Steps between C-alpha positions, in 0.01 A plus 500: 500500500243764401315697768139363520345844443719553194404154370129584536549838331694338214230233460229766486699701245546193278130416530400857417732516201400165357129563553526814284665318212302393201552140392564623144801710420446833324862513377502526122863448402621186681691265271673195646680450167678837518879455479725557797663840440872532437703672771745779422837545671327759727260229629208658312267328256567565134168646385491633145137477383255781566140449605236629260237484776466815710362288787809277523654558843270795578179304564461230769339265245809534275794479741860429406536130585861457614464160678729369772594155624491528880430742782860580581540686169148635453604855402800393293327469162297818555826689560669330203214621282500855639879526455443435128290815460576866440289813468347590162822665380741259666497672841623299797203390709466437870228274634337428834253229594210698646233240575342167417142467384250317292483139625453232236496118499825319418623143526855623545464600866398272783226739618334472158510876449751759392523878509631745245784731602480866403827676422535875459752613237661843479768667289646849457269741321189294564184686605325215684629157603350200323379181665542152355327181613733200522400139562764273650282187490425453131703488182447717194686663214705791630453819304593863549187689609384795288667825606826329600805379314767232530802584709807531278 
């Protein structure tokens, strides 16, 4: 059973978050008809097409929509996607989830709202880490963001 003060704090947090959410989503690249990606033997998504949009993945209105089916595996598809990527010249990348942001309305979560996850990517020889916005709640075509490549 949850401590009453924690329950009140959680309720206030949920109220605060949902009161700040617009009823209209600003996400531009959601597509419920996007195919389920193929998995490689390394448990990564097979992603071969490159985005032609410089905002894809780098802008909160154009996140990478990796979708998931339930809360117990919420980071699984984000990690499957990130494992499919390499640096611009094929460098091995490392990634870290650094924060969540940017609430938006969604019917795929019982609270009625979702958050984007921000991952920081680094590789040898890189001057500054890059940050990608990933959305675990919605589906979309998975593409390789500009400035990155497909892992070989």
